[in-house]
VOGU-3710 file (C-alpha; in Angstrom, 3 decimals, decimal comma):
1> mkktistfls> 152,901/119,068/7,097  149,706/119,502/9,162  148,486/116,117/7,935  151,769/114,483/8,998  151,568/116,019/12,490  147,915/115,004/12,818  148,714/111,427/11,806  151,594/111,284/14,296  149,441/112,614/17,151  146,694/110,098/16,351
11> flllfvsvpq> 149,231/107,269/16,443  150,682/108,557/19,735  147,216/108,791/21,316  146,420/105,224/20,228  149,709/103,971/21,640  149,360/105,531/25,095  145,676/104,606/25,442  146,257/100,844/25,122  146,279/99,333/28,657  149,322/97,379/29,715
21> msraqsftig> 148,796/93,632/29,479  149,000/91,662/32,681  152,271/89,789/33,075  151,021/86,432/34,355  152,883/83,173/34,701  152,545/79,886/36,520  154,973/77,169/37,528  154,951/74,052/39,672  155,969/74,309/43,323  155,817/71,138/45,388
31> ggyevksdke> 152,557/69,806/43,995  151,041/73,275/43,575  151,895/76,413/41,688  152,283/80,117/42,016  150,466/82,697/39,915  151,833/86,203/39,548  150,165/89,149/37,845  150,061/92,924/38,087  146,882/92,671/40,181  147,262/89,527/42,251
41> eincyrignk> 149,918/87,107/43,456  148,841/83,762/44,838  150,231/80,405/45,852  147,893/77,478/45,286  148,403/73,867/46,295  146,380/70,744/46,956  146,639/68,353/49,894  144,443/65,317/49,372  141,024/66,641/48,397  141,573/70,087/49,900
51> iyvngiheat> 142,777/73,134/47,952  144,675/75,959/49,637  145,260/79,458/48,275  147,875/81,534/50,097  147,640/79,093/52,991  143,853/79,411/53,318  141,588/76,411/52,749  139,409/77,596/49,836  137,813/74,447/48,376  137,272/70,702/48,715
61> iientfpnnl> 136,871/68,208/45,861  134,659/65,118/45,698  135,292/62,975/42,616  133,394/60,105/40,997  134,079/58,062/37,875  131,581/56,104/35,782  133,661/54,014/33,336  132,405/51,680/30,632  135,973/50,435/29,994  135,687/50,831/26,208
71> nnninenmfr> 139,196/50,927/24,727  140,461/51,952/28,133  143,453/49,642/28,258  146,484/51,924/28,033  149,615/49,991/28,997  151,034/51,895/31,959  154,366/50,087/31,509  154,988/51,803/28,173  157,985/54,149/28,129  155,845/57,279/28,129
81> tgwmytetcp> 155,534/60,356/30,307  151,752/60,295/30,755  148,742/62,152/29,380  149,508/65,273/27,389  146,807/67,916/26,873  146,104/70,540/24,240  143,255/72,697/22,950  143,862/71,560/19,366  143,070/68,174/17,885  146,293/66,075/17,911
91> fgtasdytny> 145,152/63,368/15,488  142,455/63,278/12,825  139,519/65,656/13,185  137,226/66,538/16,079  134,412/64,467/14,567  136,583/61,312/14,798  136,320/61,185/18,603  133,082/59,242/18,955  133,885/56,225/21,181  132,660/57,041/24,683
101> idtktrniyl> 135,056/55,919/27,442  133,798/57,301/30,738  132,450/60,272/32,658  134,077/61,889/35,674  132,329/64,294/37,998  134,000/66,539/40,507  132,051/68,600/43,013  133,998/71,699/44,010  132,888/72,811/47,475  133,992/76,417/48,001
111> ereiatytsi> 134,618/77,885/51,428  132,833/81,127/50,522  130,287/82,391/48,019  131,422/82,069/44,428  130,813/85,762/43,681  133,530/86,717/46,177  136,288/85,060/44,114  138,404/86,709/41,444  138,987/84,903/38,152  142,637/84,335/39,109
121> vlgaiissvy> 141,840/82,633/42,432  138,910/80,652/41,029  141,080/79,693/38,046  143,764/78,439/40,422  141,172/76,281/42,179  139,957/74,882/38,831  143,540/74,066/37,858  143,968/72,200/41,144  140,823/70,192/40,446  141,887/69,419/36,880
131> ssipqgiaig> 145,661/69,794/36,828  146,003/69,233/33,077  144,238/72,516/32,255  146,879/75,195/31,625  146,627/78,081/34,069  145,676/80,618/31,394  142,783/78,455/30,182  141,613/77,852/33,771  141,513/81,598/34,427  139,490/82,021/31,214
141> iagkilsnlp> 137,026/79,342/32,368  136,712/81,067/35,736  136,100/84,398/34,021  133,263/82,923/31,940  131,713/81,365/35,058  131,866/84,652/36,964  130,414/86,560/33,996  127,220/84,482/34,348  126,671/85,617/37,934  125,282/89,174/37,560
151> gsnygnlktl> 121,486/89,231/37,633  121,277/85,635/38,857  121,148/83,806/42,175  124,279/81,841/41,375  126,606/84,279/43,114  125,396/83,069/46,509  126,273/79,443/45,758  129,277/77,756/47,350  129,491/74,685/45,087  130,505/74,203/41,457
161> yfkediyahk> 129,732/70,934/39,667  132,218/69,734/37,089  131,460/66,966/34,586  134,047/65,523/32,192  132,985/63,268/29,303  135,871/61,386/27,679  135,792/60,043/24,120  138,364/57,956/22,250  139,323/58,227/18,602  137,123/55,902/16,553
171> svgsiyrknv> 139,961/54,031/14,831  143,113/54,220/16,991  141,587/53,610/20,408  141,987/55,542/23,621  145,577/56,630/23,070  143,962/59,758/21,561  141,059/61,312/23,464  138,664/64,240/23,522  137,860/65,611/26,981  134,646/67,635/27,155
181> lnfyfdsnft> 134,670/69,659/30,366  131,361/71,139/31,528  130,740/73,272/34,593  127,324/73,623/36,235  125,728/75,474/39,126  123,575/72,504/40,195  124,072/68,814/40,957  121,569/67,762/38,274  123,774/69,304/35,582  120,997/71,516/34,233
191> eyatsqvmys> 122,168/75,001/35,286  124,983/75,461/32,779  127,971/77,651/33,711  130,508/77,143/30,902  132,465/74,464/29,037  135,875/73,733/27,556  137,009/71,066/25,071  140,496/69,631/25,510  142,308/66,839/23,641  144,737/64,403/25,205
201> wwg> 147,136/61,716/24,078  149,399/59,217/25,782  152,846/60,646/25,157
//
């Protein structure tokens, strides 16, 4: 009997000590989206190259593309919806994506020091820069970037540098792609912040 009561109390203690998970969601609103959580509620949208969070101008994007035009001839007149993105490989294996297509860089100029942002707000900005990244993944990227700030001088910076390398599948062309997303603290792409691999297909 004592053992049963002890087991029950241990289970009850474990149950009540687990913190409640944040109820977060995102959805499109007129070219932007809203993020709601137990801790923070924001509205993020982009006008041209400027990103606004709760009506405040928080960042500006400068984008460049360096294409080599290899297998980059998707027929835009095909009856398709556009590029679809996922974290998992949609065709073949990860090692099949070897044909380099192009590189895109996006400089994210923040209106205040990076250390002053929360992962939710910074994630919203990242999603505005690269709209195909799901909100949950963008918040995770932001969290990894912010975790590299303590003990460094990066927290005082007001610019993030984003580099995307795009590769096509070696046998079926650019209809299937691997998108390697890298974030840096410097314009020479040497001060690494974090990275994320996404896959895309024309669907």
